N, C-alpha and C positions, 0 to 999 in steps of 0.2 A: 467502519473499519478499522482492524487489527494490525497492528505494529510487528515488524520485522523477526520473523522466525526462525530461530537458532536449534539447529539439530534435531537430533531424535527425540530429547527432554520437549521441545518447542511441539514438535509433531504429537507427542503425547497428550500435552497442554491443551491444545486444540483441539484434541477428539476427545476429553474429558470434559471439558469446558465451554465449549462453542457451542453444544445444543443446548445448554441451563441458560446460555447469556442470550439465546437465539428465542427461546421462550419465555423467557424473564420480561425482555422487552418487549417484545412483539415485535423482531426485525424478519425485513421485509426483505431485504440485501444484504449481503456478506461480500465484500472486498477484504484478504489478507494480502500482504507484503512477506513473501514467502523465498526471497533471493540468498536467504542462509540457513534452508530447511537439512541442504541435502549438507550431513559431517561441518555446519558451521558456512559452508562457503558454495553455493548456487543451490542449483536445482537436478536433481535427476525424471525420469518418470514415474517412479516408487511415490519420490517423493511428495510429488504434484497430486498424482493420484489421491495419499493419504489427506491432502489439504481438502482438495473439491470434497472426497464421502464425509468429510470430519463439516461439511456445508459452508463451505464458501462457494459462492456464486463466479469470482471472478480472481484470478492472483496476479498481483501486480509486482515486480521487481526493483533492479537500480544495478549499478555496475558490476556487480557479484555475479548476474545471470549470468555469463560468460564463460565462467568458470570450470562446468562440465559440457566440452564439447557433442556429448551424445544430445545434449538438452536442447540443440538448435534444432533437429528437425522434431523437435513437439514446439517448439516456439512458433514454423511457421504451420504446423497440420493445426494445432490445438487451438478452438477460437476464444479459450477461457482464460488463458494467459496473457501477459503483455511483458514486452521489453517499453524501455525509455523512447519516448516517441521520436525525443532529438540526435538520435543515432542515426546515423547515413540510413537513407533508405535501402543500400546493396544488405545490408546485416539483415541477420533470421528476426522473425518474427514480426509485429505489428505492436503500436504506440497505445493502441486506446479502440474500444467498440465499444458497439450501444448493443445491449438487450433490452427484450419486453420480459418484463417478469410482475407481479401486482398491480397491474391495471395501469403501467405505465411504461416510459421507456429509461433506460437507465445509460446514462453515456460517461465510460470511466477512462480516463488519460492519466498515463503513467509517463512523466517528465523528471529530468534529471539535473540537478546542478551544474553547476561551471565554477564557482567560488571553493578552492582546495581540488577542483577535481578536474576530470579531463576532460577539456576545453574543446565539448561538441556543440552540436548548434545549439542559438539561444533559446531556453526554455520560454521563454515572453512571445518571441517570435514561432514559435513550435506552436505555442497555446493556439496564440492568432489564426494561425494557419485551419489548425481543425476545427475553431468555433466558425472559421469561416468555410468552410467546408459544409458544413453540418448548417450553417444558415440561421444562429441560433442566438438571439436577443433576447431580453428580457420584456421588453415592448410586442415584442409580435413573433409570431411563430409559423416561420416558415415552412415548407413542401421540406422533409429530412431524410437523410439516407445513412445506414449504415457503413460501418467500414466495408462492408461486404457490397457494396453500392446497392444494397438491399431496400425498399421503400419504409420508413418507420411511420404509421395511421397518422393521417393528417388531424389538427387539433388538439394532439397531445404534446403537451411542454414538458420535455428532457429534463432528469435528474443529471445533472453532470456532477461527478465524482472526478479530483485531482489526488492523485500522488504521488509527492513533492518530495521527490528522492534525493536527498543535498545536504551539505556540512553548513554552513551559513545559516544563522540564522538571521539575517538582514537580507538574503535573498530571498530564503521562504515568505516573509513578513511582505520581502516588498511585491512578491509574486502575488499573494494572498491580496494583495491593495488593485495590485495592478486587473487583477479578473473580478472583482468585487462585483455580483452583479450580474455577472457570466457566469457564474457555476455556483452551485449548490456547496458546497464545502471542498478544501482546501486541506488536505490533511500530511503534513511532513513526516519521512521517514528518513532511515539511515546512520542517525545517532546512536537507536538503541534505548533514549534516555528519555522515559516521558515526559515533556511538560507541562507543567501546569498554566500557560495563559489558552486554554479556550474559549471562547468570542464568538459572537457574532458581530461581523463588519456592517458598515457604516447602510452599505446597500442588500444586506440578506445573504450575504456568504459566511458558514462555518469556517472557524479555522479552530486550528492549534499545528504548534511548533514543529513537536514528534510526535508519534504516537504512542512509543515507548518502544518495549520488545517483549516477544514470545518465546519464552524459555528460562533457565535458573536463574535465578535472582539473585542468589549468594555469586556470586560472578563478576565479571570486569566486561559489561557487554553480554551477557550471555556468555563468557569464554571463561574458561579457567583460568582462575586466577591467580596460580604458581606461574604459569607457561607467561602470564602478560607482565607478570612484575618482573620475570628475568628480560626479556623482550625490553622491558624502558631501564632497568637496572643494569643491562651489560650491552646494550644497542645491538644487541644478534637478532637479528629474524627469525626465531623460529616460531614454527607452523603454529597457529592455534588451535586450540582443540575445544568444540562444546565443552559447558560445566555438568560434570555429571553428579551424582546419589553422592553426596560425604558420607554416606553411612551411618551418619547418626541420625539420623530421622527429621533434621533440620531445616536442607533442603528445599527450596520451594519452588515450584513452576507456576509460571503464570502468563493468563493472555493478557496483553494490553491494548488498547484503543481507545476508539470514541463513538459513543450512540447518535446518530440525529436527528432531529425527528422534523419531517420534510413537508412543507406544500406540495401536494401530488398537482393542484390546478397551473401554479404558479412557481415550481422549481424552487420556492425560496426555503432557506434553512430557519425553521422554528428556534431550535434550540441545540445544544450542544454540551454532553456529558461526556468526560472521563470514565472510562472502568478497565481494573484490575481485578481478574480473576483470577485467585490461585488455591492450589491443592498442594502437600506434601509426598515429597515424592518417596 
């Protein structure tokens, strides 16, 4: 799973580094959070296609997915992009999906936090509803259907990946323990700062508070540092812009995230490792 992709530098870093990461780790399935891909805010069809073409199987998002109104129709029509599941049903798009790849079924769930963010539906209840719909427990394997109502092959335990797009570390860790044993991996996104707390929880769910950020490292969360400083110093909400090449060859664009090894028979995580691939701009 790859952390929040910021602007064109993030797209270029993904295109250049993701194929190598997939090869080096023999990766079967890739999830990329792309909600900041289009000039730092939201997604466009062009930026979305670049993420898919770079090797992503599913693109998740968060609160900024609504920034580009023209993209709403892609949310409705394309089955590889998600918005948080706990927005109202009337909102464009879907919050989870299931795909078949590498001999197993992959369920990807996208939910958004509420602490210090928009007070939408409870992510805990949203996860329960989705898992209840799937009929998934760690002790047995029911007949499963995906988000389109299509049957998943019986006898196949799904691998459940959760992108929890949230501000609060407490809320992220709480949800992780709440779903421990019912999901394979919960990865936090949104803060753009990769945390060093990756671990396996007691019942077999892999966890990290934040995947980090895919973009220019010499920046403020991927954005131009000067603009961010002026926003904070003057308390004027200047529009932030993705950080660009400094011109001195010292800027570095990275893709950050985690690679997890998973037992395909049980759906449990075996290991989780932080990754940070970089290149000079």
